[in-house]
DRENPAPA-444620 format. One record per residue (C-alpha): residue in three letters; x, y, z. Coordinates in steps of 0.05 Angstrom, whole numbers, plus 5000, padded with zeros to 4 digits. Each point is the difference from the previous one (the first is absolute). Layout:
<atoms>
ALAXYZ ...
</atoms>
This chain:
<atoms>
UNK457450425393 UNK504949424980 UNK507650085006 UNK503549744938 UNK507149895014 UNK502550054924 UNK498450444939 UNK496249554956 UNK503750314935 UNK507549925019 UNK499549615062 UNK503550555042 UNK499050005079 UNK500350775002 UNK492550234999 UNK496450455031 UNK492950195008 UNK497650674980 UNK492750075016 UNK496049434974 UNK505449784948 UNK507049745009 UNK506250214967 UNK506549704978 UNK505350554993 UNK504349564962 UNK495449864939 UNK494250555013 UNK495049514997 UNK493950175046 UNK494749485015 UNK493949945044 UNK500049375049 UNK492549964992 UNK500949934923 UNK500749284967 UNK506849774980 UNK501350034922 UNK497849334970 UNK505249534969 UNK497250234931 UNK502850675011 UNK506749685021 UNK505550044946 UNK500849414955 UNK505749535015 UNK501949904929 UNK507649865005 UNK501950724973 UNK504250475040 UNK496350655017 UNK502750695031 UNK496150335053 UNK494450264950 UNK498749384972 UNK503850104932 UNK503549374971 UNK507450075000 UNK504849654953 UNK507349874991 UNK503550684978 UNK494750465032 UNK502150595042 UNK496550145068 UNK500550565053 UNK500049815076 UNK494350205039 UNK502149865068 UNK506650165036 UNK503349345002 UNK505949785054 UNK504349524971 UNK500649485054 UNK507249885028 UNK502050734978 UNK499250705024 UNK497650164927 UNK493350154974 UNK496950024935 UNK495750654995 UNK493450204979 UNK499850124927 UNK506149674979 UNK499349754926 UNK502949324990 UNK501049814923 UNK500149334964 UNK497249605054 UNK499749245001 UNK494149555023 UNK502249485049 UNK497449455048 UNK503550235055 UNK498749795076 UNK495850365050 UNK496550404947 UNK506450354966 UNK497449924924 UNK504150604967 UNK507549924991 UNK503150674975 UNK506750455012 UNK499250645032 UNK505450564989 UNK503950025063 UNK497349375033 UNK501549494950 UNK495649374983 UNK494249875050 UNK492649665003 UNK493950435006 UNK492349785016 UNK495650204943 UNK495250285052 UNK504850595012 UNK501350264927 UNK495750304953 UNK500949914924 UNK503450684973 
</atoms>
């Protein structure tokens, strides 16, 4: 059996073998190393639109919900799972941070769209 080093869906390195399948505990993706990888036609279309974790197109003024606990760099604060963020702005931020918003109690921060879902 082949020994993969990352989850093909979320690229996490925290994976483990469970019988004939490999499992990612972060995104719950299961796959077989003997199964061919997804073809490029199944990959998301890069049409320049910013999408949430579920593939929904985001736009300025939308409300989103955080789906993963996010540690704020340089601080001991975290953005908790389930935090609702209203009135987002889409920006061309560095490092994939494409949402600018204000979170009550934390202030203005930038988020990655892959860690939110449209509310």
